[in-house]
C-alpha positions as CSV (number, residue, x, y, z in Angstrom):
1,I,100.9,98.3,48.7
2,V,99.0,101.5,48.8
3,S,99.3,104.1,51.2
4,F,97.2,106.7,52.1
5,E,98.3,109.7,54.0
6,S,97.0,113.0,56.1
7,D,97.2,116.5,54.3
8,G,100.6,117.4,53.8
9,A,102.3,114.2,55.1
10,S,103.4,112.8,52.0
11,E,105.3,116.2,51.4
12,I,107.7,115.2,54.2
13,S,107.3,111.3,54.6
14,P,109.0,108.9,51.9
15,T,106.4,106.7,49.9
16,I,108.0,103.2,48.9
17,Y,106.3,100.8,46.5
18,C,106.7,97.5,47.0
19,S,105.1,95.0,44.2
20,K,105.9,91.8,46.1
21,P,105.7,92.6,49.6
22,D,106.4,88.6,50.6
23,Q,109.6,88.9,48.6
24,F,110.6,92.0,50.6
25,L,110.0,90.7,53.7
26,Q,111.7,87.5,53.1
27,Q,114.8,89.4,52.2
28,S,114.2,91.7,55.2
29,Q,114.7,88.5,57.2
30,K,117.8,87.2,55.9
31,N,118.7,90.7,56.9
32,G,118.1,90.0,60.6
33,W,114.9,91.5,60.6
34,T,111.8,90.0,62.6
35,V,108.3,90.4,60.8
36,M,105.5,90.6,62.8
37,G,101.9,90.6,61.8
38,T,98.8,92.1,63.1
39,T,95.8,90.0,63.4
40,M,92.9,88.9,65.4
41,T,93.3,85.5,65.3
42,N,96.2,82.7,66.6
43,A,97.9,86.0,67.8
44,K,100.0,86.9,71.0
45,N,98.4,90.0,73.1
46,C,101.2,93.0,72.6
47,E,101.5,93.5,76.0
48,E,103.3,89.9,76.4
49,I,105.9,90.9,73.4
50,V,109.6,92.0,74.1
51,L,111.2,93.5,70.8
52,N,114.7,92.6,71.1
53,K,116.0,92.9,67.5
54,P,114.8,95.1,64.3
55,T,111.2,94.4,63.7
56,I,108.7,95.3,60.7
57,L,105.1,95.7,61.8
58,V,102.7,94.8,59.0
59,F,99.1,95.9,59.0
60,G,96.9,94.9,56.8
61,S,93.5,96.5,55.4
62,E,90.4,97.5,57.6
63,G,88.2,95.0,55.9
64,E,90.4,92.0,54.7
65,G,93.3,92.4,56.8
66,I,96.9,91.1,55.7
67,S,97.1,88.6,52.6
68,K,97.9,85.0,53.1
69,S,101.1,85.0,51.7
70,V,102.2,88.1,53.6
71,L,100.8,86.1,56.9
72,K,103.0,83.3,56.1
73,C,105.9,85.2,55.9
74,C,105.4,86.8,59.7
75,D,107.9,85.6,62.3
76,Q,105.0,86.3,64.9
77,L,101.3,87.8,65.1
78,V,100.5,90.2,67.5
79,K,97.1,91.4,68.6
80,I,95.7,94.4,70.7
81,E,93.6,92.9,73.6
82,S,91.3,95.5,75.2
83,S,90.8,94.7,79.2
84,D,87.4,95.7,78.8
85,S,85.3,92.8,77.4
86,I,82.0,94.4,76.4
87,R,84.2,96.8,74.4
88,Q,85.6,93.6,72.5
89,S,82.1,92.2,71.6
90,W,81.2,95.6,69.6
91,V,84.5,96.1,67.9
92,S,86.0,93.6,65.9
93,S,88.9,95.5,64.3
94,L,90.6,98.9,64.8
95,N,91.3,101.5,62.1
96,V,94.6,101.1,60.9
97,S,95.9,104.3,62.0
98,V,94.3,103.5,65.8
99,A,96.2,100.3,65.6
100,V,99.7,101.5,64.6
101,G,99.3,104.3,67.2
102,I,98.5,101.7,70.0
103,L,101.1,99.3,69.0
104,L,103.9,101.9,68.7
105,D,102.9,103.3,72.3
106,R,103.2,100.0,73.6
107,F,106.3,98.9,71.9
108,L,108.1,102.3,72.4
109,R,107.7,102.6,76.7
């Protein structure tokens, strides 16, 4: 897992390395967490999801998305849908930081 952070962010936020994310996610599920992956296909619109227990949001790389082994660990898949169909046809994926911001805004309302 690789983390890129803005100037100074790495000074105040902890970074944890996980060599086997699928094992980490499976153990987290055993401890009561829901694992939700972000993807464009076979996913539920984020507006339809209600978070009712601790949840780990998994974001993939901007080019390749979430790995198959990690996708298999997800309890649920979520996507960000635009109400503007024209914009949807122009943009197939969002910058990861933008996607994180949108989903956190919607889930923490």
